[in-house]
C-alpha positions as CSV (number, residue, x, y, z in Angstrom):
1,M,107.5,92.2,121.8
2,Q,109.6,94.2,119.9
3,P,109.6,94.2,115.8
4,T,112.4,92.4,114.5
5,S,115.0,94.0,112.2
6,H,115.8,93.3,108.7
7,G,119.6,94.5,109.1
8,R,120.5,97.8,108.3
9,K,120.3,99.7,104.8
10,F,120.5,103.1,103.7
11,C,116.8,105.2,103.9
12,N,116.3,107.2,101.0
13,F,113.7,108.8,103.3
14,T,116.0,109.9,106.0
15,R,119.4,110.1,104.2
16,D,121.0,107.7,106.5
17,F,122.0,103.7,107.2
18,T,119.0,103.1,109.4
19,E,117.9,99.3,111.2
20,T,114.9,98.0,108.4
21,Y,111.5,97.5,110.0
22,P,109.4,96.2,106.9
23,A,105.7,96.9,109.0
24,F,105.6,100.8,108.1
25,A,104.8,102.8,105.2
26,W,104.8,106.2,104.2
27,L,103.1,108.7,102.8
28,K,103.0,111.8,101.5
29,C,100.5,114.7,101.0
30,K,100.9,117.8,99.5
31,E,103.4,120.3,100.6
32,G,102.7,122.4,103.7
33,M,99.5,120.1,104.9
34,D,99.7,118.2,108.0
35,C,99.1,114.4,107.0
36,E,98.6,113.0,110.4
37,K,96.2,115.9,111.3
38,L,94.3,115.3,107.7
39,L,94.1,111.7,108.2
40,R,93.2,111.3,111.9
41,G,90.0,112.9,110.5
42,H,89.2,109.9,108.4
43,K,90.1,107.8,111.7
44,I,93.5,106.6,110.2
45,L,96.2,106.5,112.9
46,T,99.7,107.6,111.9
47,R,102.7,109.1,113.9
48,S,103.7,112.6,111.8
49,G,107.3,113.0,110.1
50,R,108.2,115.7,112.6
51,R,109.1,112.5,114.7
52,F,111.3,111.9,112.1
53,G,113.3,114.7,111.5
54,S,111.0,115.3,108.3
55,G,108.0,117.6,107.7
56,A,104.5,117.3,108.4
57,E,103.4,116.6,104.9
58,Y,104.8,113.0,105.9
59,V,103.6,110.3,107.8
60,R,104.2,106.8,109.0
61,I,101.9,104.2,108.8
62,S,102.1,101.1,110.6
63,I,100.9,98.0,108.2
64,L,100.9,95.0,110.6
65,S,97.2,94.0,111.2
66,R,94.7,91.6,110.5
67,D,93.0,91.6,107.1
68,E,90.0,93.1,108.5
69,E,92.0,95.8,109.8
70,F,94.4,96.5,106.7
71,D,90.8,96.6,104.6
72,L,89.5,99.4,106.7
73,F,92.6,101.3,106.2
74,L,92.2,100.9,102.7
75,K,88.6,102.1,102.4
76,R,89.3,105.2,104.6
77,L,92.5,105.8,102.8
78,S,90.6,105.9,99.4
79,A,88.2,108.4,101.1
80,V,90.5,111.2,101.5
81,H,90.6,114.3,99.1
82,G,93.0,116.5,100.7
83,N,92.7,120.6,99.7
């Protein structure tokens, strides 16, 4: 099943018009950090910003999940302390 687009909007992240999919959130780690690698170490699966034309300090996270999974995500995220 394909996610439903909510039309084309200007994206401040990519600086271009793109289809919108509100099922994703973007996070930014400290400059120079590999955010995907950091979060993977805390059992949080993401997609690196490098896959979307940005730097490794950005990640895209899917936020469509059951409540229990989202609560677990928040618990794991709150335990992250980057160097």
